[in-house]
GUVEXNU-535776 format. One record per atom (N, C-alpha, C, O): residue in three letters; x, y, z. Coordinates in pm, whole numbers, padded with zeros to 5 digits, always signed. Layout:
# residues N
ALAXYZ;...
# end
This chain:
# residues 221
MET-01768+02149-01115;MET-01870+02082-01049;MET-01930+02163-00952;MET-01851+02209-00869;ARG-02061+02196-00938;ARG-02122+02276-00830;ARG-02177+02182-00723;ARG-02241+02081-00754;PHE-02150+02219-00586;PHE-02185+02129-00477;PHE-02276+02226-00374;PHE-02251+02345-00356;GLU-02365+02167-00320;GLU-02448+02214-00200;GLU-02372+02169-00073;GLU-02346+02052-00047;VAL-02341+02272-00001;VAL-02262+02264+00146;VAL-02350+02300+00253;VAL-02384+02418+00263;ARG-02393+02207+00343;ARG-02473+02231+00470;ARG-02445+02147+00572;ARG-02376+02047+00556;MET-02498+02183+00687;MET-02473+02110+00806;MET-02591+02006+00812;MET-02704+02041+00776;ALA-02563+01864+00864;ALA-02657+01788+00862;ALA-02736+01813+00988;ALA-02683+01797+01098;ARG-02891+01859+00973;ARG-02949+01890+01107;ARG-03063+01805+01132;ARG-03094+01791+01250;SER-03148+01731+01023;SER-03250+01632+01063;SER-03165+01508+01105;SER-03046+01492+01079;ARG-03245+01424+01173;ARG-03210+01276+01194;ARG-03177+01205+01075;ARG-03080+01128+01077;GLU-03253+01222+00962;GLU-03227+01150+00831;GLU-03073+01199+00783;GLU-02985+01114+00761;ASP-03051+01326+00770;ASP-02905+01367+00714;ASP-02814+01315+00802;ASP-02718+01255+00753;VAL-02824+01326+00947;VAL-02719+01266+01014;VAL-02695+01133+00992;VAL-02576+01101+00986;ALA-02794+01032+00975;ALA-02791+00897+00959;ALA-02716+00868+00818;ALA-02641+00772+00803;ARG-02743+00960+00717;ARG-02667+00962+00595;ARG-02516+00977+00612;ARG-02437+00904+00552;CYS-02485+01062+00684;CYS-02345+01095+00701;CYS-02287+00975+00784;CYS-02175+00936+00750;GLN-02345+00914+00882;GLN-02295+00828+00957;GLN-02272+00688+00890;GLN-02177+00611+00903;TYR-02395+00677+00810;TYR-02371+00557+00713;TYR-02244+00557+00633;TYR-02169+00460+00624;ALA-02225+00676+00575;ALA-02126+00686+00468;ALA-01967+00697+00535;ALA-01859+00672+00481;ILE-01994+00739+00655;ILE-01857+00740+00734;ILE-01829+00578+00780;ILE-01718+00526+00770;ALA-01928+00521+00823;ALA-01920+00371+00880;ALA-01881+00281+00786;ALA-01808+00187+00818;GLU-01930+00300+00644;GLU-01905+00212+00541;GLU-01759+00215+00507;GLU-01698+00113+00473;VAL-01694+00352+00519;VAL-01556+00329+00473;VAL-01451+00297+00597;VAL-01342+00242+00584;TYR-01510+00344+00720;TYR-01417+00295+00822;TYR-01412+00153+00853;TYR-01307+00094+00879;ASN-01549+00087+00849;ASN-01574-00070+00873;ASN-01480-00138+00764;ASN-01385-00207+00800;ARG-01507-00118+00636;ARG-01428-00179+00532;ARG-01284-00150+00523;ARG-01215-00245+00485;GLN-01228-00045+00548;GLN-01094-00023+00543;GLN-01035-00037+00674;GLN-00924-00092+00676;TYR-01079-00005+00771;TYR-00997-00005+00905;TYR-01043-00095+01017;TYR-00977-00114+01119;GLY-01178-00158+00985;GLY-01214-00240+01089;GLY-01300-00190+01208;GLY-01353-00262+01292;VAL-01305-00040+01199;VAL-01348+00030+01284;VAL-01516+00035+01295;VAL-01586+00024+01194;VAL-01568+00051+01422;VAL-01717+00042+01442;VAL-01738+00187+01550;VAL-01649+00221+01628;PHE-01852+00250+01538;PHE-01880+00354+01608;PHE-01988+00354+01732;PHE-02067+00260+01734;SER-01996+00438+01820;SER-02097+00418+01932;SER-02116+00570+01972;SER-02028+00655+01957;GLU-02240+00592+02023;GLU-02291+00711+02088;GLU-02245+00736+02223;GLU-02236+00850+02269;ASP-02214+00624+02292;ASP-02196+00613+02435;ASP-02113+00526+02476;ASP-02132+00481+02589;HIS-02028+00489+02419;HIS-01914+00381+02446;HIS-01790+00402+02354;HIS-01813+00424+02235;HIS-01648+00397+02400;HIS-01544+00399+02313;HIS-01426+00312+02373;HIS-01395+00319+02492;ASP-01363+00230+02281;ASP-01235+00139+02328;ASP-01158+00125+02225;ASP-01178+00039+02139;LEU-01048+00217+02222;LEU-00959+00238+02096;LEU-00908+00094+02090;LEU-00880+00054+01977;GLU-00892+00016+02186;GLU-00833-00128+02148;GLU-00911-00224+02083;GLU-00868-00314+02012;ALA-01032-00200+02113;ALA-01140-00297+02050;ALA-01191-00214+01919;ALA-01292-00255+01861;LYS-01135-00118+01878;LYS-01172-00037+01752;LYS-01312+00016+01777;LYS-01385+00000+01679;ILE-01358+00063+01860;ILE-01476+00135+01881;ILE-01458+00279+01914;ILE-01409+00309+02023;GLU-01497+00373+01824;GLU-01470+00505+01832;GLU-01616+00570+01873;GLU-01723+00512+01854;PRO-01603+00689+01929;PRO-01713+00785+01941;PRO-01744+00874+01795;PRO-01671+00947+01727;TRP-01853+00842+01784;TRP-01942+00965+01670;TRP-01916+01077+01697;TRP-01917+01122+01812;PRO-01888+01144+01591;PRO-01900+01310+01623;PRO-02029+01375+01638;PRO-02132+01318+01601;HIS-02028+01481+01686;HIS-02137+01548+01739;HIS-02218+01628+01610;HIS-02340+01626+01601;ARG-02128+01699+01509;ARG-02186+01723+01409;ARG-02126+01699+01274;ARG-02006+01676+01260;TYR-02213+01705+01174;TYR-02140+01646+01042;TYR-02194+01769+00941;TYR-02297+01837+00948;LEU-02087+01770+00849;LEU-02100+01858+00710;LEU-02135+01769+00621;LEU-02100+01651+00626;MET-02225+01831+00513;MET-02273+01761+00413;MET-02210+01838+00281;MET-02235+01957+00261;VAL-02139+01774+00206;VAL-02126+01798+00049;VAL-02217+01728-00042;VAL-02217+01605-00049;LEU-02296+01803-00112;LEU-02401+01713-00206;LEU-02389+01768-00337;LEU-02339+01878-00359;HIS-02441+01681-00437;HIS-02437+01688-00570;HIS-02561+01651-00635;HIS-02582+01530-00652;ASP-02641+01731-00672;ASP-02774+01697-00716;ASP-02833+01618-00600;ASP-02893+01517-00636;GLY-02831+01638-00479;GLY-02900+01562-00361;GLY-02805+01463-00324;GLY-02807+01442-00202;ASP-02719+01393-00390;ASP-02648+01302-00354;ASP-02514+01337-00263;ASP-02430+01421-00296;LEU-02509+01270-00161;LEU-02409+01282-00065;LEU-02270+01248-00123;LEU-02241+01130-00137;ALA-02177+01350-00160;ALA-02062+01320-00231;ALA-01937+01297-00116;ALA-01852+01208-00125;SER-01945+01390-00019;SER-01859+01356+00081;SER-01915+01421+00238;SER-02023+01480+00242;THR-01843+01405+00346;THR-01890+01454+00462;THR-01768+01477+00548;THR-01661+01425+00518;VAL-01782+01552+00652;VAL-01656+01552+00755;VAL-01737+01563+00896;VAL-01852+01608+00893;GLY-01681+01524+01011;GLY-01748+01543+01129;GLY-01685+01638+01220;GLY-01569+01675+01201;LEU-01763+01685+01331;LEU-01676+01761+01434;LEU-01733+01688+01577;LEU-01838+01627+01599;TYR-01615+01723+01666;TYR-01633+01718+01788;TYR-01644+01827+01863;TYR-01543+01897+01875;LEU-01747+01858+01921;LEU-01773+02001+01988;LEU-01708+01991+02138;LEU-01696+02095+02203;ARG-01673+01883+02186;ARG-01630+01861+02325;ARG-01568+01741+02331;ARG-01577+01654+02245;ASN-01491+01732+02455;ASN-01418+01590+02455;ASN-01346+01540+02339;ASN-01346+01417+02325;THR-01294+01600+02266;THR-01227+01590+02147;THR-01128+01452+02165;THR-01082+01404+02269;TYR-01117+01418+02061;TYR-01022+01277+02025;TYR-00872+01319+02080;TYR-00809+01245+02156;VAL-00828+01432+02039;VAL-00694+01461+02063;VAL-00710+01499+02237;VAL-00608+01487+02303;GLU-00800+01531+02286;GLU-00794+01565+02443;GLU-00802+01411+02525;GLU-00743+01386+02631;ARG-00891+01315+02448;ARG-00932+01215+02524;ARG-00814+01122+02489;ARG-00788+01038+02575;PHE-00753+01122+02401;PHE-00656+01013+02354;PHE-00502+01064+02336;PHE-00404+00999+02373;GLY-00499+01173+02282;GLY-00371+01221+02254;GLY-00281+01266+02339;GLY-00173+01314+02302;GLN-00326+01252+02491;GLN-00196+01259+02591;GLN-00136+01400+02600;GLN-00035+01426+02665;VAL-00214+01499+02520;VAL-00174+01642+02504;VAL-00200+01730+02663;VAL-00311+01749+02713;GLU-00092+01767+02711;GLU-00116+01877+02832;GLU-00120+02001+02812;GLU-00044+02048+02728;ARG-00208+02084+02883;ARG-00239+02209+02857;ARG-00142+02314+02822;ARG-00168+02412+02753;ALA-00033+02287+02873;ALA+00119+02343+02834;ALA+00166+02316+02703;ALA+00239+02391+02638;GLU+00114+02184+02660;GLU+00173+02161+02509;GLU+00095+02224+02399;GLU+00147+02260+02294;PHE-00048+02238+02432;PHE-00139+02331+02357;PHE-00079+02476+02366;PHE-00052+02528+02258;GLU-00057+02540+02468;GLU-00027+02670+02504;GLU+00123+02685+02427;GLU+00151+02794+02376;HIS+00188+02607+02423;HIS+00334+02615+02368;HIS+00299+02603+02165;HIS+00364+02670+02085;ALA+00219+02533+02134;ALA+00169+02540+01982;ALA+00119+02696+01942;ALA+00138+02758+01838;LEU+00053+02731+02055;LEU-00015+02881+02009;LEU+00093+02969+01994;LEU+00093+03043+01896;GLY+00209+02973+02097;GLY+00301+03052+02086;GLY+00260+03202+02095;GLY+00185+03265+02021;GLY+00335+03246+02217;GLY+00311+03402+02235;GLY+00191+03405+02343;GLY+00085+03342+02341;GLU+00236+03497+02436;GLU+00129+03522+02559;GLU+00002+03583+02492;GLU-00108+03532+02513;LYS+00016+03681+02418;LYS-00112+03732+02358;LYS-00208+03675+02307;LYS-00323+03719+02317;THR-00168+03539+02228;THR-00278+03464+02187;THR-00308+03348+02302;THR-00406+03275+02286;ILE-00250+03337+02381;ILE-00282+03252+02485;ILE-00363+03312+02578;ILE-00430+03239+02651;GLU-00371+03462+02591;GLU-00468+03546+02664;GLU-00608+03542+02617;GLU-00707+03544+02690;VAL-00609+03533+02453;VAL-00749+03546+02392;VAL-00793+03415+02377;VAL-00916+03411+02373;TYR-00736+03296+02366;TYR-00779+03153+02333;TYR-00767+03080+02446;TYR-00659+03077+02504;ASP-00871+03013+02492;ASP-00854+02909+02601;ASP-00839+02762+02540;ASP-00940+02718+02487;VAL-00742+02693+02540;VAL-00727+02574+02522;VAL-00813+02452+02563;VAL-00810+02336+02520;GLY-00881+02501+02647;GLY-01003+02412+02695;GLY-01109+02423+02608;GLY-01185+02326+02604;ARG-01134+02525+02531;ARG-01231+02527+02435;ARG-01191+02507+02302;ARG-01141+02590+02227;LEU-01225+02357+02275;LEU-01172+02318+02134;LEU-01266+02255+02059;LEU-01361+02198+02114;ARG-01250+02258+01923;ARG-01341+02178+01832;ARG-01237+02101+01762;ARG-01122+02141+01748;GLU-01288+01971+01713;GLU-01200+01889+01636;GLU-01274+01843+01515;GLU-01389+01800+01528;ILE-01210+01852+01386;ILE-01230+01806+01264;ILE-01215+01661+01243;ILE-01103+01614+01266;THR-01297+01592+01207;THR-01281+01445+01218;THR-01366+01355+01112;THR-01477+01384+01068;LYS-01292+01244+01083;LYS-01373+01152+01003;LYS-01415+01191+00859;LYS-01529+01159+00824;LEU-01332+01258+00772;LEU-01346+01284+00646;LEU-01357+01171+00556;LEU-01266+01088+00555;ILE-01461+01158+00478;ILE-01455+01058+00378;ILE-01518+01110+00260;ILE-01617+01180+00278;VAL-01476+01088+00131;VAL-01510+01111-00013;VAL-01551+00983-00068;VAL-01473+00888-00067;LYS-01688+00973-00124;LYS-01739+00863-00194;LYS-01640+00832-00308;LYS-01585+00928-00363;PRO-01616+00727-00340;PRO-01544+00681-00444;PRO-01558+00743-00576;PRO-01465+00786-00645;GLU-01693+00742-00608;GLU-01724+00807-00736;GLU-01700+00966-00756;GLU-01701+01023-00865;TYR-01684+01014-00657;TYR-01625+01172-00656;TYR-01491+01184-00616;TYR-01451+01297-00591;ARG-01409+01087-00605;ARG-01278+01115-00571;ARG-01182+01144-00705;ARG-01213+01098-00815;GLY-01082+01213-00689;GLY-01015+01268-00778;GLY-01047+01396-00832;GLY-01003+01423-00944;GLN-01115+01476-00774;GLN-01178+01615-00783;GLN-01131+01727-00697;GLN-01172+01842-00703;ASN-01041+01680-00617;ASN-00993+01758-00487;ASN-01102+01774-00403;ASN-01093+01872-00329;LEU-01212+01703-00389;LEU-01323+01730-00295;LEU-01286+01688-00151;LEU-01360+01717-00056;SER-01163+01615-00136;SER-01105+01604+00019;SER-01062+01734+00064;SER-01091+01771+00177;ARG-00997+01806-00015;ARG-00941+01955+00008;ARG-01063+02051+00018;ARG-01064+02136+00107;PHE-01156+02042-00061;PHE-01292+02115-00059;PHE-01345+02124+00074;PHE-01361+02221+00147;THR-01376+01961+00095;THR-01466+01936+00215;THR-01376+01989+00343;THR-01429+02063+00426;ILE-01261+01956+00356;ILE-01176+02019+00493;ILE-01193+02144+00502;ILE-01220+02193+00612;GLY-01181+02227+00380;GLY-01173+02372+00388;GLY-01307+02425+00426;GLY-01310+02525+00498;CYS-01423+02367+00384;CYS-01538+02415+00426;CYS-01583+02358+00567;CYS-01662+02435+00622;GLY-01560+02265+00626;GLY-01521+02211+00756;GLY-01480+02334+00857;GLY-01528+02344+00970;HIS-01411+02401+00816;HIS-01351+02503+00912;HIS-01424+02634+00917;HIS-01389+02731+00983;SER-01535+02624+00837;SER-01634+02766+00825;SER-01689+02771+00986;SER-01729+02678+01057;ARG-01675+02906+01013;ARG-01721+02931+01150;ARG-01864+02888+01169;ARG-01906+02849+01278;TYR-01937+02895+01058;TYR-02096+02841+01074;TYR-02096+02699+01091;TYR-02201+02645+01127;PHE-02010+02642+01073;PHE-02033+02489+01115;PHE-01944+02450+01261;PHE-01979+02357+01333;CYS-01841+02525+01285;CYS-01757+02510+01401;CYS-01822+02585+01533;CYS-01804+02531+01642;GLN-01887+02690+01527;GLN-01909+02788+01610;GLN-02030+02751+01713;GLN-02130+02703+01660;THR-02030+02764+01824;THR-02152+02737+01886;THR-02177+02868+01968;THR-02292+02911+01962;GLU-02089+02934+02039;GLU-02128+03056+02111;GLU-02071+03176+02021;GLU-01950+03174+02001;ALA-02132+03264+01973;ALA-02078+03386+01899;ALA-01967+03456+01961;ALA-01875+03500+01893;ASP-01973+03470+02110;ASP-01859+03564+02186;ASP-01768+03466+02246;ASP-01703+03508+02341;ALA-01754+03362+02215;ALA-01644+03259+02283;ALA-01565+03213+02193;ALA-01594+03113+02127;PRO-01432+03291+02176;PRO-01311+03222+02088;PRO-01298+03083+02117;PRO-01309+03045+02233;TYR-01272+02994+02012;TYR-01240+02852+02024;TYR-01120+02834+01933;TYR-01090+02927+01859;LEU-01045+02715+01932;LEU-00943+02662+01873;LEU-00987+02532+01821;LEU-01069+02461+01879;ILE-00927+02500+01698;ILE-00946+02391+01609;ILE-00837+02282+01637;ILE-00720+02316+01653;THR-00874+02163+01643;THR-00769+02091+01653;THR-00798+01952+01558;THR-00914+01941+01521;PHE-00718+01863+01523;PHE-00749+01756+01458;PHE-00607+01651+01471;PHE-00495+01699+01486;CYS-00629+01516+01462;CYS-00504+01452+01461;CYS-00528+01344+01348;CYS-00639+01298+01319;GLY-00398+01308+01286;GLY-00423+01251+01164;GLY-00283+01220+01116;GLY-00187+01266+01177;LYS-00267+01146+01013;LYS-00130+01096+00967;LYS-00069+01237+00899;LYS-00142+01326+00858;ARG+00069+01242+00894;ARG+00136+01356+00834;ARG+00101+01388+00696;ARG+00105+01503+00652;SER+00062+01271+00616;SER+00037+01304+00466;SER-00108+01368+00467;SER-00148+01432+00370;ILE-00180+01350+00573;ILE-00337+01429+00566;ILE-00286+01580+00572;ILE-00319+01664+00489;ALA-00199+01604+00681;ALA-00142+01751+00694;ALA-00080+01807+00547;ALA-00104+01916+00496;THR-00003+01712+00501;THR+00060+01808+00395;THR+00006+01796+00256;THR+00035+01881+00172;ARG-00077+01686+00228;ARG-00142+01662+00124;ARG-00295+01720+00109;ARG-00341+01753+00000;ILE-00362+01729+00223;ILE-00496+01774+00226;ILE-00497+01930+00292;ILE-00534+02032+00234;TYR-00458+01921+00397;TYR-00450+02075+00479;TYR-00365+02186+00428;TYR-00414+02299+00432;ALA-00235+02169+00377;ALA-00166+02261+00347;ALA-00216+02308+00181;ALA-00207+02425+00142;PRO-00262+02211+00105;PRO-00286+02257-00038;PRO-00413+02343-00021;PRO-00440+02429-00105;SER-00503+02317+00102;SER-00620+02410+00097;SER-00609+02529+00162;SER-00703+02606+00187;GLY-00470+02549+00196;GLY-00443+02705+00251;GLY-00457+02716+00403;GLY-00444+02820+00468;LEU-00485+02588+00454;LEU-00493+02597+00617;LEU-00363+02579+00645;LEU-00288+02517+00569;HIS-00322+02638+00774;HIS-00212+02653+00813;HIS-00226+02588+00982;HIS-00300+02640+01066;TYR-00140+02466+01006;TYR-00152+02387+01082;TYR-00035+02378+01190;TYR+00077+02379+01140;ARG-00040+02371+01304;ARG+00060+02377+01415;ARG+00072+02239+01468;ARG-00019+02192+01535;CYS+00186+02168+01440;CYS+00184+02034+01515;CYS+00235+02050+01657;CYS+00337+02111+01687;VAL+00130+01972+01765;VAL+00148+01983+01895;VAL+00236+01883+01930;VAL+00340+01919+01984;LYS+00215+01747+01909;LYS+00301+01626+01939;LYS+00268+01510+01877;LYS+00159+01514+01819;PRO+00325+01409+01872;PRO+00309+01280+01805;PRO+00188+01204+01894;PRO+00176+01205+02016;PHE+00110+01145+01804;PHE-00015+01072+01864;PHE+00031+00938+01916;PHE+00118+00868+01863;PRO-00042+00909+02031;PRO+00005+00778+02094;PRO-00044+00653+01987;PRO-00128+00670+01898;ILE+00016+00541+02011;ILE-00004+00427+01926;ILE-00144+00330+01991;ILE-00146+00279+02103;TYR-00238+00324+01904;TYR-00357+00249+01959;TYR-00390+00155+01836;TYR-00367+00172+01717;LYS-00448+00057+01899;LYS-00491-00069+01790;LYS-00551-00011+01681;LYS-00498-00025+01571;VAL-00684+00069+01696;VAL-00762+00114+01628;VAL-00712+00188+01517;VAL-00792+00219+01428;HIS-00554+00229+01507;HIS-00513+00291+01391;HIS-00400+00199+01316;HIS-00314+00240+01239;GLU-00425+00048+01363;GLU-00317-00009+01304;GLU-00327-00046+01163;GLU-00232-00105+01113;LEU-00435-00017+01089;LEU-00440-00043+00947;LEU-00453+00111+00879;LEU-00466+00132+00759;TYR-00447+00200+00970;TYR-00423+00364+00928;TYR-00284+00426+00905;TYR-00234+00471+00801;ARG-00228+00414+01051;ARG-00117+00477+01041;ARG-00005+00373+00999;ARG-00037+00257+00973;SER+00142+00421+00993;SER+00258+00333+00957;SER+00370+00411+01012;SER+00355+00531+01039;PRO+00497+00342+01034;PRO+00616+00403+01065;PRO+00649+00517+00959;PRO+00700+00621+01000;GLU+00625+00502+00840;GLU+00659+00588+00720;GLU+00568+00709+00740;GLU+00616+00821+00719;ASP+00446+00696+00778;ASP+00332+00798+00797;ASP+00277+00799+00925;ASP+00164+00753+00940;PRO+00341+00847+01027;PRO+00297+00831+01179;PRO+00167+00944+01183;PRO+00137+01015+01087;MET+00104+00944+01300;MET-00001+01029+01333;MET+00046+01154+01452;MET+00106+01132+01557;ASP+00007+01267+01409;ASP+00004+01384+01518;ASP-00102+01425+01562;ASP-00206+01374+01520;SER-00105+01510+01644;SER-00191+01593+01698;SER-00183+01768+01674;SER-00097+01837+01728;TYR-00273+01815+01597;TYR-00233+01948+01534;TYR-00348+02049+01616;TYR-00437+02014+01694;LEU-00307+02204+01563;LEU-00407+02288+01654;LEU-00409+02405+01534;LEU-00307+02433+01471;LEU-00516+02459+01515;LEU-00549+02584+01423;LEU-00607+02680+01504;LEU-00696+02650+01584;VAL-00562+02801+01491;VAL-00608+02920+01546;VAL-00724+02995+01445;VAL-00676+03058+01351;PRO-00833+02993+01452;PRO-00930+03044+01341;PRO-00883+03176+01280;PRO-00836+03174+01166;GLU-00892+03285+01345;GLU-00866+03386+01278;GLU-00723+03409+01203;GLU-00700+03491+01115;VAL-00644+03326+01253;VAL-00505+03335+01217;VAL-00456+03217+01094;VAL-00385+03234+00995;ASP-00521+03101+01140;ASP-00454+02999+01054;ASP-00566+02951+00948;ASP-00544+02859+00868;ILE-00677+03013+00952;ILE-00775+02966+00841;ILE-00807+03076+00747;ILE-00855+03181+00790;PRO-00784+03058+00626;PRO-00798+03169+00546;PRO-00951+03215+00522;PRO-01042+03133+00508;PRO-00972+03369+00518;PRO-01109+03397+00518;PRO-01218+03351+00429;PRO-01337+03374+00449;ARG-01162+03274+00314;ARG-01268+03226+00198;ARG-01310+03097+00284;ARG-01424+03060+00255;TRP-01249+03023+00380;TRP-01301+02903+00471;TRP-01362+02951+00562;TRP-01483+02929+00569;TYR-01305+03022+00649;TYR-01341+03075+00774;TYR-01492+03147+00772;TYR-01570+03140+00866;GLY-01516+03213+00650;GLY-01625+03302+00660;GLY-01713+03253+00577;GLY-01813+03320+00552;LEU-01692+03119+00514;LEU-01784+03055+00418;LEU-01915+03047+00482;LEU-01929+02991+00590;GLU-02021+03108+00412;GLU-02161+03114+00463;GLU-02215+02954+00444;GLU-02187+02884+00346;LEU-02281+02920+00535;LEU-02349+02780+00532;LEU-02504+02796+00572;LEU-02539+02868+00666;PRO-02595+02721+00492;PRO-02573+02654+00377;PRO-02542+02745+00260;PRO-02560+02866+00268;GLY-02493+02684+00148;GLY-02448+02762+00031;GLY-02435+02664-00088;GLY-02464+02546-00068;GLU-02390+02704-00216;GLU-02352+02632-00313;GLU-02231+02708-00379;GLU-02217+02827-00405;TYR-02143+02592-00398;TYR-02014+02663-00420;TYR-01952+02557-00550;TYR-01986+02442-00577;GLU-01863+02631-00607;GLU-01785+02555-00707;GLU-01664+02534-00662;GLU-01611+02625-00598;VAL-01590+02409-00685;VAL-01488+02382-00599;VAL-01350+02482-00655;VAL-01261+02517-00578;ALA-01350+02510-00769;ALA-01242+02595-00840;ALA-01264+02749-00791;ALA-01175+02832-00810;GLU-01378+02782-00731;GLU-01374+02901-00682;GLU-01298+02940-00561;GLU-01254+03052-00539;LEU-01287+02831-00480;LEU-01253+02832-00366;LEU-01092+02744-00352;LEU-01009+02758-00263;LEU-01088+02677-00441;LEU-00970+02576-00438;LEU-00899+02560-00579;LEU-00956+02507-00675;PRO-00788+02605-00584;PRO-00745+02589-00747;PRO-00734+02450-00771;PRO-00694+02380-00677;MET-00765+02392-00889;MET-00767+02254-00881;MET-00625+02205-00961;MET-00571+02260-01057;GLU-00584+02088-00893;GLU-00459+02056-00895;GLU-00462+01894-00918;GLU-00559+01832-00873;PRO-00371+01831-00980;PRO-00371+01691-00987;PRO-00343+01634-00836;PRO-00263+01683-00756;ALA-00415+01535-00818;ALA-00400+01469-00696;ALA-00293+01413-00649;ALA-00247+01323-00721;SER-00231+01439-00540;SER-00103+01396-00508;SER-00088+01277-00438;SER+00025+01236-00409;
# end
C-alpha cells in the first residue's frame, strides 16, 4: 500500500491530526489536551507543535506529533543536563550537540482500519526525517521521547532506530491507564546522524512511499 507523507501545514490539517489523536487518547486513557495549560494529575496534556500526516487516498491513516521546545521529557521527566550528556557518551558528541536543543516525538496513533500493516513503525520512522524535525539548518539538535519500554522494543527497534535510555520516567496520574509495573516508562535520547538510519533521517517530505520500501514487512508483535 502506498502512502502520502507530509507535514500538517494548514489549520484544517492540524485539526485533522488533533482530532485523531484526541479521539484515541480520550477514549483509551481519559486524556484531554490544551494549547496553553497542562496538569498531568488532572490528565491535561500540552498539544504538540507539529504534526506529521500519513495519508492513503486522502484519508488520514496515522499521525505523530513533535514538540519543538519545552519537551515532555524536559518538563516532566526530571532529567538533569548531566543525565542527558551521560546518555550521549563521549566528550566529542557533547561538544557537537547541545542537550538544551531538543525535539520530542510524541502522540503516535494509527487509525483502527489501518492497523496490522506495520504503519506504527513506518510512521515513527518518517517522524524522524530532518524535514519534519529541523527548524534551523545550521543548528544540530537531539531527539527525545518518553514511552513504555514495549514502544522502544516493538516499534523503535524494528524500525532501525537506535535509542539511548536516559532514566525511568516519573509516575503521574495521566499515565495510569497507559503504563504498568510490567511495562514501565522511560525517557530516551537519539542522536540524528548516529542513531537514525539515512533512509529515515534523509526522507524527503512531502513524498509518496511504500511501507515495504523503507520497512521490511513483519508480523505484528
